[in-house]
Every structure is written in C-alpha cells, then in structure tokens.
N, C-alpha and C positions, 0 to 999 in steps of 0.2 A: 200591808197597810203601814206606812211610816208613822211612827209616834213621836219620836224625839231623837236628838243627837246628844250623846254623852261622850265628850272628848272626840276622838276620831271615829267612834263607833256609832252607827245608826241603829236605833232600836225599832223593830217593826213587828207587827202581828203577821204571822204566816197566813192565816185565813180568818176572815170575819164572816160570820153567817148569822142567821136568825131563824127561830122556829115559827110554827104556825101562829103563835101569839106575839110575834115580833120581839121576843126576848133575844138580845144579842148573845152570840157565842164567840169566844176567842178560842181559836184552835191552834195549838202549837204542834207543828210537825217535827218529827225526829226521824232521821235516817236510821235504818237498822244497825248501822255501824257506829252511831254516835256514842261518845264516851260520857255524856252528861249523866250525873246522878239524878234520881227521881227528885230528891230534895232541891237540887239546883233548878230543875225544870219547874217545880212548884213555886219557888221564889220568883222565877222569871215570869210565869204566867200571871201570878198575883200582882206583880209590878205592872205588867201590861194592862191588867184590869183597872188598877188605880189610875193609870194614865188615860185609858179609854174613857173613864168616867168624866174626865175634864174636857174631852172633845166630843162626847156623845151627841150633843146638840148639833154640832157642825157636821158630823157624819150623817145624822138623821136628815138634816137639810139637804145634803148632797144626794141622798137617796131620793128624796122628794123631787128635786130638780132634775137629776139625771135620768130617772126612770118615770118621770111624769106621774108620780104617785103622791098626789097632794095630801092625802090623809095618813101617809105613813108616819108611825110614831113607835119608837122602841118602847117596850114594856119595861117595868122595873127589874132590877137585877142584871147580873151578867153571868152567863153560863161559861164554863171553862172546860176545855178538852185537851188532853195530851194524846196525840195520834201517831202511832208507829206500827211496825209489824210486830207480830207476837214474839219474834226472836229478840227484839230489842228489850222486851220486858223479862225474858228468861233470866232467872237467877237474881232478879232485883226484888227487894222488899217493897211491895206496893201497899200503901195504906188504903183503907176503905174510903169510899166516897163520903160517907158520913163524917169521917175524921178530917178530910182535906177539902171537901167541897169541889173537887175536880174529877171529871170522868176521865179514866185512863182507858183508852180504846185502841183496838186494832181493826184493820179492815177485815170484814167477814167475806169469805168466799173468794179471796184473791190469793194467788201464790205468793211466796215470800220474796221473789225477785222484784224489786221496785225500780230497777234501773230502766229509765226511759218508758215507764208505764203510762198509758193513757187510761186513767181511772174511769172516766165516764165511758170510754169505749169498751172497757171490760165489764162495766156494771149496767149496761143497757142504754137505750136511746132516750129514756126519760130523765137521765141524769141523777138517778137515785144511787147513792153510795151507802151501803149497809155497814154499820159498825158493830163490833162486839165489845161490850163493856167488860173490862178485865177486873174491875174493883167494885163490884156490887156491894 
C-alpha cells in the first residue's frame, strides 16, 4: 500500500491487515537474505505507522466502498509485525515485544525456501496463515 514519496523513493506498507476487532496491522515482510538490521526495520515500521495514522480515514472509507461494508471502522491503535523466515532472525538481537511494541514473527509450519511460494496454497484453502511470535 503506497504511503508517500520521499525523493526518488516510494514508501509503502508491504501488507495491511486487521484483526477480528478491526485493529489495523502493518506487516513488514523481509526476505531471508535481507541485510537490514532489526533497529532499522523498527524505525521503518514506526515511520509507516505514523504515516498510516494520517491516512487511516481514507483507507477506512476505501474498505467501506470497495467491499460494500458500510459499518467498517478501524478500532484504535495500530498493530505492527515484522515477518520473515526464522533464518532471517538467527544471530540477531531481538528485543521483547514489551520493549518495542512490534511482533517479530516467522511463518509457522512452512519450509525455509520462500522463493515463488504460494503461502495460501501451502496453508490451506481457508487462507489461514499461522505465525510464530519470536519475541514474546
């Protein structure tokens, strides 16, 4: 989901979802081979959350119109998730959720090879993707 343009670079949220209480979640995906530090990713996702807060009403309106869900309304707060394979997190210092307010997750029950993976195909026809929280 595009957020803003800074110089020549476009900033965008990799995935935006919401839970059963309509709390929005910003999900930052990282390839297992990414070189980003956890601190850099934390700064990135917090910046995205600040930006999302300014466009929250517009996104909410789009959900209402596009999905014919007139009563849809985001609840307060913004959840944040960093999602990658377990191998991405190996050897990295990961702060606890209480310290950073961001869930650090890996896919549960999937092999480490993410090249050309169809996540929903691997996780069942109901589209449920199970995550393992790495920083309880």
